[in-house]
Structures are given as structure tokens and as C-alpha cells.
N, C-alpha and C positions, 0 to 999 in steps of 0.2 A: 504494500500500500504506500503510495507516495504521500508526502506531507500535505499536498493540496487536497488529496482525496480522503485524508484521515478524518474520522468523525469528530465533530466539535463537541466538547464536553462543557455544559453550562457551568459557570463558576460563580460562587457567592462570595461577596466581600462584605463582611460585617461593617456597619458604621462604627467608627471609633468613638468611644466614650471615655472621658476623664473619669476616674473612680468616683469622685465626689458628685459629678453630674449624673452618673449611672444611678446612684442612690436617689438623688433628687428627682430625676425624670421617671424612675420606676414608680415613685409615689403618685405621679400624674398619668400612669399607665402608658408612658412612652418607653416601653421596655427595650433595652439593647438587644434582646433575643429576637425582637420583631422589627429590627432596624438593619437594613442591608441594601446592597446593590447586587442584583442578579444579572449576569451577562450571559445571555443565550446566543444561539447561532444567529438569529435574526432580530431579537428584541432585548432591550434593557429595561429592567423593572427596578424601581427605587422605592423603598418604603422606610418611613420612620414611624413605626407603629400606626396609630390612628391619626397622627399629625400631618403626615405628608405621604403622597403616593404619586408616582408618575411611571409611564411606560412610553418608550419611544423606539423607533427602529434603530438598530445598531448602525445601519448605513447612514443615519442622520448625524452621526458624530463627525463634526468638521475638524475639531482640534481639541487637544487636552494639554494642560500645563499645571505644574505644581504651583500652588499659591505660596509665595514667599513671606507674606505678612500673616501673622497669626491673628485670627479674629478673636475679639474679646467675648462676643456673645456665644451662646449655645442654643440649639433648638432649630426652629424653622423660621427663617427670615427672608424677606424679599419683596420685590416690587418690579413691575414692568417687564416681567419675563426672566429676571435674574433672581435665583434662589440659592440661599446658603442653608444646607441641611447638615448639621454637625452636632456631635456630642463631645467634641474635643476642640481645642484651639490650635492644634497642629496637624500636620500630615493631611492637608486639604488639597484635593484635586479639582481643578476647574474643567468642566466639560462644556464646550461650545457646540451648539447644534446648528445644522444648516437649514433647519426649518422651524417655524414656531410650533411647539408641541403643547400638550395639555397636561397639567398636573392638578392635584387636589390638595388643598391645605385645609385641614379640619373639615373635609368634605366639600369645600367650596372650590369650584373650578377656577384655575388661574392659567395664564400663559407661561410657557417655559421655553426659553431659548438659550439660557446659560444656567448650569448647575454647578455649585461648589459643594463638595461632600467630603467629610473626614473619614478616612480609612487607614488601616494599619500600614498598608503598602501602596501608596499612590502610584508608584511606577508600575507595579503589577496590574493595577486596575487600568492604567493608561494603555498598557500592552494588550490587555484583554479586549479593550474597546476598538483596537485597530481592525480594519477589514481583513 
């Protein structure tokens, strides 16, 4: 089997949580166990428990970059299609989309064109998002 014909294995990247925020967010039912980025063959699914969910085609990923400044806030924040979904203030990957997508924040629909998400290994997530 050649590398190009090898089957694609979906990969789950847990959203990274600072220990203190994991305790605090769990009290609000934003469980780290239910917070992840799933990279499938054709689709990417992002969840932060009940607070955030998004699905977009993997082919819509235009670019990724590691965020060099550490955000002070934790949780789900955004406006105008740009969303920060993090449980930690470091290891944040920015994902730029080539099309406006749809996400849901606390069940309300919002636009999504850029996602910043904290994960343990941003470089591995960036590699998994490549076509």
C-alpha cells in the first residue's frame, strides 16, 4: 500500500486545560473530557462541551500558525467570525478557513472563519489538518 492510498485514521486532540481552569470549568459542566478537536478524513469537529461546537470541511483549512502571544482569558470568546476556544493560555493554534463556516456558542449560531484553540501539541494538530 502506498502512502497516498493508506487509510486515514481520525485523530482526536484534546483541548488543553490549565489545572486550575479544569476544576473551575468542570463546575460549569465545561468538562475537559468533552472538549476536543477531531480531525477526520474529510471533516473537522471542534467541541468545548456545551459551550462551543463547530464542524467544517478539512479542505477549508487555508492556513495554520502557532499563536505566539498567550491569551489571558479562558473559555469561548469571539466576534465577527474569529473565535478563541481555550482552556489554557499557551500552546494555541490558529486555524484560518477559506470559507465562512458555522459554529454554535451556547447553542446560538455564529460565523466562523478563524479559530484559535489550545492543544497539547499545536504542531501535530497543524500537520493533521494539512490535505
